[in-house]
C-alpha positions, 0 to 999 in steps of 0.5 A: 505482527506477532513476535514469535512470526519467523523471519522469512527464508527462501528455499524451505520445502513446505511439503516436508515441513509438517508445521500446520499454516495459521491464518492470523488478523492483524490489528490496525497498529500492527498493519501500520508497522508493516506498511511503513517498512515497505516502499512498493505497494498496489493501489486499485481503483475503477479507471475509465477501461474499468478495474485498474491496478498499478504499483507505486512506490510510497511512503506512510507519512503522518497516517496516510499514504503519499505517493507521485504520478504524473500531471495529466496522466492516466491515473490523475486523470482517473482519480479525478472526479471532475467536482470539488471536493468529492474523492475517488475511494481506492484500495491500497495494498501491500504485502510480503510473500516467501513462497519458499516458507509459505509465510507471508503477511498482506495490509489492504487499506480504504480510503479517498485519494486526494490531490494534494494541491494546496502549498501547504499541502505539498509542503507535507507531503513532500516532507514525506521523502516519496521520490519517484522510482521511474523517469518523467515528471512526477509532479502531482502528490496524491494521498490516500486517507484510510478509513478501514485498514485490515490485514492478516498474516500466515505463518506456520506453527508447530 
């Protein structure tokens, strides 16, 4: 993210500000830095009932998004193709927005949702430290392997 982007503070009235909003594209490295700072994102995919979006807590680990879901949960079932080595394409969004200043950023990650199954993969995913926020068993590790990462920020200048 640009170094000159101000810290977001709540309660500022953008109508009284003479600053103009500027939208800037973020490069992949900036996007990954922002994603690493957050804990909650939204996974989007086409499920059995159509377009589906769920918030999940996650960790950025070794370049991929790692989160957990329940074995045989609706998300787990929706993201299983039934074919070996075939994986659903998903989108994963993370943002930070300040409504008071009307500034913030958003990052969108595209890639396959991989069910972490082997002992080696599970050990690597567990190293991420991701732990479910909700109750119940969330033993199925999932990994989004980014194929495209885009982002932008909006800030006021002037």
